[in-house]
C-alpha positions in Angstrom: 37.9 -270.2 89.4 34.8 -271.1 88.7 34.9 -274.7 90.2 32.5 -277.7 89.4 29.3 -278.3 89.2 28.1 -281.8 90.0 26.0 -282.0 93.3 23.1 -282.4 91.2 22.8 -283.4 87.3 19.8 -282.4 85.7 18.0 -284.4 83.2 16.9 -283.5 79.9 14.3 -286.3 78.2 14.5 -286.2 74.2 11.9 -287.9 71.7 13.4 -290.5 69.6 14.7 -289.3 66.4 14.0 -285.6 67.5 15.8 -282.9 69.0 17.5 -282.4 72.6 18.7 -278.9 73.9 21.5 -279.7 76.7 21.9 -276.6 78.8 24.9 -275.1 79.8 24.7 -271.4 81.6 27.9 -269.6 82.6 26.9 -266.3 84.1 30.5 -264.9 84.6 32.1 -264.9 80.9 32.5 -261.5 79.5 33.8 -262.1 76.0 35.4 -264.7 73.8 39.0 -263.9 74.5 40.9 -267.1 75.4 37.4 -268.8 75.9 37.2 -272.5 75.4 34.0 -274.4 75.6 34.0 -278.1 74.8 31.1 -280.4 75.1 31.9 -283.9 75.7 29.8 -287.1 76.6 31.0 -289.3 79.6 31.9 -292.8 78.7 32.9 -294.5 82.1 36.6 -294.8 82.5 37.3 -294.6 78.9 38.4 -291.0 77.2 35.1 -288.9 76.6 33.3 -288.5 73.3 33.9 -284.8 71.9 30.5 -283.5 70.4 31.4 -279.9 69.8 34.2 -277.2 70.6 34.2 -273.5 70.7 37.6 -271.7 71.0 38.3 -267.6 70.7 34.7 -267.4 68.8 35.5 -269.9 66.5 33.8 -273.6 66.2 36.6 -276.5 66.1 35.3 -280.0 65.1 38.4 -281.3 64.5 37.9 -283.9 67.4 34.5 -284.3 67.0 33.3 -288.0 67.4 32.1 -289.7 64.1 28.6 -290.7 65.7 27.8 -286.7 66.3 29.0 -285.3 62.9 26.1 -283.2 61.3 24.0 -283.5 64.2 25.5 -280.7 66.7 25.2 -276.9 67.0 25.6 -274.2 69.4 24.5 -270.7 69.1 26.4 -269.0 72.3 24.8 -266.1 74.0 27.9 -264.7 75.8 25.8 -261.8 77.0 23.6 -264.1 79.3 26.5 -266.8 79.7 24.4 -269.4 77.6 26.6 -272.1 75.8 23.7 -274.7 75.0 24.5 -277.8 72.8 21.7 -278.7 70.4 21.7 -282.6 69.1 19.5 -283.6 66.4 18.4 -287.1 65.4 18.5 -288.4 68.8 18.9 -292.1 69.1 18.9 -294.5 72.3 22.6 -294.6 72.1 22.8 -291.0 72.9 21.6 -291.5 76.4 24.0 -290.5 79.1 26.0 -288.1 80.9 27.0 -285.0 78.9 29.7 -282.3 80.3 29.7 -278.7 79.3 33.7 -277.9 80.0 34.2 -274.1 80.1 37.6 -272.5 80.6 39.0 -268.8 80.2 41.8 -266.9 82.0 39.7 -266.5 85.3 39.2 -270.2 85.8 37.1 -273.4 84.6 33.5 -274.9 85.3 32.2 -278.2 84.3 28.3 -278.5 83.9 26.8 -282.0 83.9 23.4 -282.8 82.3 21.9 -286.2 81.8 20.1 -287.1 78.8 17.3 -289.7 78.3 15.6 -290.9 75.0 12.1 -292.0 75.0 10.1 -293.6 72.2 6.2 -293.1 71.7 4.3 -296.1 72.2 2.5 -297.9 69.1 -0.7 -298.9 68.8 -1.7 -301.9 71.0 -2.3 -305.5 69.6 -5.0 -307.3 71.3 -5.3 -311.4 71.2 -7.6 -313.7 72.4 -6.5 -317.4 73.0 -9.3 -320.1 74.0 -8.4 -322.6 76.9 -9.4 -326.1 77.4 -12.0 -325.3 80.1 -13.8 -322.5 77.8 -12.3 -319.6 79.2 -10.2 -317.0 77.1 -6.8 -315.8 77.5 -6.3 -311.9 76.8 -3.1 -310.5 75.9 -2.4 -306.6 75.0 1.0 -305.5 73.7 2.6 -302.4 72.0 5.4 -303.1 69.5 7.5 -300.1 70.4 7.6 -297.7 72.9 9.7 -296.8 76.2 8.4 -297.8 79.4 4.7 -298.2 78.5 2.0 -298.9 81.1 -1.2 -300.6 80.3 -4.9 -300.5 81.2 -7.2 -303.2 80.3 -11.4 -303.4 80.3 -13.3 -306.2 79.4 -17.2 -305.6 79.2 -16.8 -302.2 80.7 -15.1 -303.7 83.8 -11.5 -302.5 84.3 -9.1 -305.7 84.8 -5.8 -303.8 84.9 -5.0 -300.2 85.6 -1.6 -298.5 84.6 0.3 -301.9 84.9 4.0 -301.8 83.6 4.8 -304.7 81.0 6.2 -307.9 81.8 9.7 -308.2 80.2 8.7 -306.2 77.2 5.9 -309.1 76.5 2.9 -306.7 77.4 0.0 -307.7 79.6 -2.1 -310.9 80.0 -5.5 -311.8 81.6 -7.7 -314.8 82.0 -11.6 -314.2 81.7 -14.1 -317.1 82.7 -17.2 -315.0 82.0 -19.3 -315.9 78.5 -18.6 -314.7 75.5 -18.9 -312.0 74.1 -16.3 -310.1 75.2 -16.0 -306.1 74.4 -12.3 -305.6 75.3 -10.5 -302.2 75.5 -6.5 -301.7 75.6 -4.8 -298.4 76.4 -0.9 -298.1 76.4 0.9 -295.0 77.3 4.1 -293.5 78.5 5.2 -289.7 79.1 4.8 -288.7 75.9 2.2 -290.7 74.2 -0.8 -292.9 74.5 -2.6 -295.2 72.2 -6.0 -297.2 72.3 -7.1 -300.5 70.7 -10.5 -302.4 71.0 -11.8 -305.9 69.9 -15.0 -307.7 70.1 -14.7 -311.4 70.6 -17.7 -313.2 69.9 -17.0 -316.6 71.4 -14.4 -319.0 72.6 -14.4 -322.8 71.7 -14.4 -325.1 74.7 -11.7 -327.0 73.4 -8.1 -326.4 74.2 -7.1 -326.3 70.5 -7.1 -323.1 68.7 -8.5 -321.9 65.5 -4.9 -322.5 63.7 -4.3 -325.7 65.4 -7.5 -327.1 64.4 -6.9 -326.1 60.7 -3.3 -327.7 61.1 -5.0 -330.8 62.5 -7.5 -331.1 59.8 -4.7 -330.6 57.1 -2.8 -333.5 58.5 -5.5 -335.6 58.6 -6.1 -334.8 54.9 -2.7 -335.7 54.2 -3.0 -339.1 55.9 -6.1 -339.6 54.0 -4.5 -338.7 50.6 -1.5 -341.0 51.4 -3.2 -344.1 52.4 -5.3 -343.7 49.0 -2.4 -343.5 47.3 -1.0 -346.7 48.8 -4.3 -348.6 48.2 -4.3 -347.8 44.6 -0.9 -348.7 44.0 -1.4 -352.2 45.3 -4.4 -352.4 43.1 -2.6 -351.3 40.1 0.3 -354.0 40.9 -2.3 -356.5 41.4 -4.1 -356.0 38.1 -0.8 -355.8 36.5 0.5 -359.0 37.9 -2.9 -361.0 37.3 -2.5 -359.8 33.5 1.0 -361.2 33.5 -0.5 -364.5 34.7 -3.0 -364.9 32.1 -0.8 -364.1 29.4 1.6 -366.9 30.5 -1.6 -369.1 30.8 -2.6 -368.4 27.2 0.9 -368.8 25.8 1.0 -372.4 27.3 -2.1 -373.4 26.3 -1.2 -372.0 22.6 1.6 -374.2 22.7 0.1 -377.2 23.8 -2.6 -376.8 20.8 0.2 -376.3 18.2 2.1 -379.4 19.6 -1.1 -381.5 19.1 -1.8 -380.2 15.5 1.9 -380.8 14.6 1.3 -384.4 16.0 -1.9 -384.8 14.2 -0.5 -383.7 11.0 2.6 -385.8 11.4 0.5 -389.0 11.8 -1.9 -388.0 8.8 1.1 -387.9 6.7 2.4 -391.1 7.7 -0.5 -392.6 6.6 
């Protein structure tokens, strides 16, 4: 009986969307006769997921889990006892513990290996926000990347050095020195590093940012436009009302003169 090898679990680190090779070495295999090899992933207390199987010199993918179809490969090197599994297009959900289960008439052996997946960092994004007292808040954040650490310098002075992100939101510092600020930010993890720089010429003493000031001016413009519209409406209403009064007055005066002319004509005809 070969036994079970679980005292220490080696770790394999793969790049996101890359390829991982999970090692399995059993030096006591002499041939494929009655040899059964199964690669499975441990899922807590639930049944394990089957990735690949090899039985009597033939591959058997009958019970392969759907998420691994087309992504696994084995090239057994029995002379050296190698039963490694290759997993392609690695995703974050592939992380976990895998077991190489080997059985033959002489016994069995389980070999565990842990897979971790890491994503490379993206270019960090720098931004500067003005504060009411004239200081500035500088932030640096990488949109993508596993376990990033940040280094930030302003005008050649290192403000942060290899600091981990806080809740995935990057890092922030406040500077009170006078502008301009020459800002550099570096973000890295175990497999990648990216850098960005920014020169900020000034920061307004007002606590209102440029975007806020633009929105404030827009609201003032809208208010003035509405006020002008109301005043114009009132003026038009007044003019129309005045015109109506004048028309009524004119009609009344015309009626009075018509009555006087009629009365005068009647008097003359009576004479």
